N, C-alpha and C positions, 0 to 999 in steps of 0.2 A: 277405505282399504288400509290394513295394517302393514307397516314396514318393519322388517326385522334386520338388525345389524349384528354381525358376529362380533363379539367382544374383542377378539384378537385383532380385527381390523381397526377398531376404534384405538386401541393401545398403539398400534403400529404408526398410525398417522398422528397421534398426540405427542409422542415422545421424541426427544432429539438423540441423534446417534453421537457416539464419542467424538467422531471426527467433526461433526458440527459444533459440539461444545468447545473442542480445542481450537477450531477456527475462530469462534466468537471471542474466546480469551485472548488469542493472539491479536485480533483487531483491536480489543480494548487496551492491550499493552502497547501496541503501536500508537493509538490515539493519546494514551497517557504520556508516552514518550514525547509526543509533539507538544502537548498542552502544557505539561509541567514547566519546561524552559520558558514558554510564552508567558504563563502566569507569574513566574518568578521575575521575569524581566519587567512586566507590568508593575509589580509590587516594588521592585528597585526604582523604576522610573518615578513612581508616585512619592516614594521616600526621598528621592533627590529633589523633586519639585517642592515638597513640603519643607525640606532642609533649606533650600535656597530661599523660600518665602520667609522662613523664620529669621534667617541671618539677615536678609534685606530688612525685615521689620526692625530688628535691633540696630542696624546701620542707620536707618532713618531716624530712629529714636536718639542715637548718638549725635546725629547732625542736628536735631532739634535742641538737644541738651547744649551742644556747642553754641548755637545761635543765641542762647540765653546766658552763656558763661564766657564771653569775650573770645569765642572761637576755640575754646579748650574742650577736648573730650573729657569724658569721665576719668578721674584718677582711679588708681587701684585702691584696694580696700585699706592698705595700712598707710595711706597718705596722712602725714603728720602736720599739714599745713592749717589754714584757717577754717577748712571744711571739716564737718564731723566725720568720723571714721565710719563709713558705710561701703559696702561692696558696690562695684560699678553696676551690678544688676539692679540693686535697690535704687540707685540714683536714675536708672532708666525706667523704672516701673511706672511712675506717674505719666510718662509719655505713651505707655502701652496699655496699662491696666490702672485707670485712675482711682478705682475703689480700693486697691491694695496699698497699705500705708506702712507695712512693716515686713521684716524678714520672715516672721513666723506666718503671716498671711500669705506670703509668696510661697513658702514651703508647703502650706496647706493646699494652695491652688495647684501646685505642681503635682502634688500626690493624687488630686482628684481628676485632673485633666492635663492634656498635653498643652504646653504654652510655647511662646517664641523662644524660650531658653532651653527647650527640649529638642534634641536632634533625632528625628526618626531615621532608622537604619534597618533595612531588610534583614541583614545578616548579623545584627547586633549580638554581642557576646561571644562570637567565635574567636578562634585564635588569629584569623586574618582580619577580622572587623571587630574590635573591642567596642565596649559601650562608649558613646560619644557624648561629649558635652561641648560647651562653648566657652571661649575665653578671648582676652585681648592679646594683641600682638606684644610679645615680651619686650622688644625694643621700645615700642611706643609707650607701654605702660610703665617701664623704667623711667624713661625720659618725662612722661607726663607726671611723674611724682612731684619732686620738689620744684621742677622747673616749669611744668605745665605749658609746654609749647603749643601755641594755637595752630589750628589746621592751615591757616593761611601762610604759616611760616615754612610749610613743606613745599619744595620746588614742584613735586608731581604727586598730588594727592591720589590721583588715579592709579599710581604704581606702587603705593605703600599699603600693605596690609593693616587693617584697623582691628578686625576680629575674625574669628572663624572656629570651625570644628576642632576639638582637641580629643585625645584619648582621655577618658574621664579620670579625674583626680580632684582632690580638694585644692583648687588652685584658681586664681583669677587671670593667670597669664599663660600664654602659649609659647613653647619653645621650638625653634626649628629642629627637625628630626636629625639633621647632621651635626648638631652641636650638642644634642641631648644624648639619649641612649639608643638612638636608632629609630627606625619606623615601628610604630606600635608601643613605644615606651610612654608611660604616663606624662601627660602635659605636652606631648608633641602633636602635630596635626593629626586629626582623626580621618584616616583615609577610608572612604566608603567604597562600594563596588569591589569587595574583596581586596582592598588595599591599594586601589589605583588612583583615586582622586579625593581631594578634600575641599569642601565648600569654604570660600573665603570672601569676606566683605573688605572692600578697599576704602580708603579715607575720602573718596569722592561719593561713597554710597553705592557703587555698583558691586554686583556679586559674580563670582566666577568659580568654577570647579578646576582646581589646579592639581597637576600631577606630582609625584614624588620629586622628579627632577626639577620642576618649575619652583618647588618650595624648598630647595636647598639654600643655605646661607653662605657656606664657605666657597671661596674662589669666585665670588661674583663682585663685579665693579659697583661703585656707588650708584651708577645710573641703572644697573639691571638688578640690583638686590631688592626684592620685594619686602624685606624686613626693616630696613632703615635707610635713611637718606644721607646721613652725615659720616 
């Protein structure tokens, strides 16, 4: 037996009405509004974890270097003592990337892949979260120049910053934001999460994300200042 279908009936049941299409579009918009913040938060969280891991790796390398150099951390690049003039990063490379033996090789490695010296940032390059790099504490680096104070001379290594995220510039040292040119200025702590926290490694090797207020230098006592102990 042959069955016949009216073509108008087929068209009526196969098509969507304008109201149905608008409802679907509205639902997609609602779902996107829910998912986008979640995905952004996940990306930021992953960036925070990777940044903390990278800085922790550098801190461990600094501790390994110090154990072989009478407790002294790496000096800054322009150190004029009996050590050759090399950046602190190059001095740490043997403890992290044994196959890298020169600054040019390190530059090539950093261009081809992320390294412990590269700070991931979900919002990098924006006005509130500029490109991030990593550098040593300005006070520590200055004092570790000609004097080379050993770690064990610090009263509380766990409360003194060793190194951390900075707003990217051609520098080996990090300057407190309140004695530099303010938050976001080159060479000051690099605050991630839209300018709220910066990853810092302390002289005992632990890593913490510190707020703008926690990273101030002025008006802090010797016992509460994270930048210097003297």
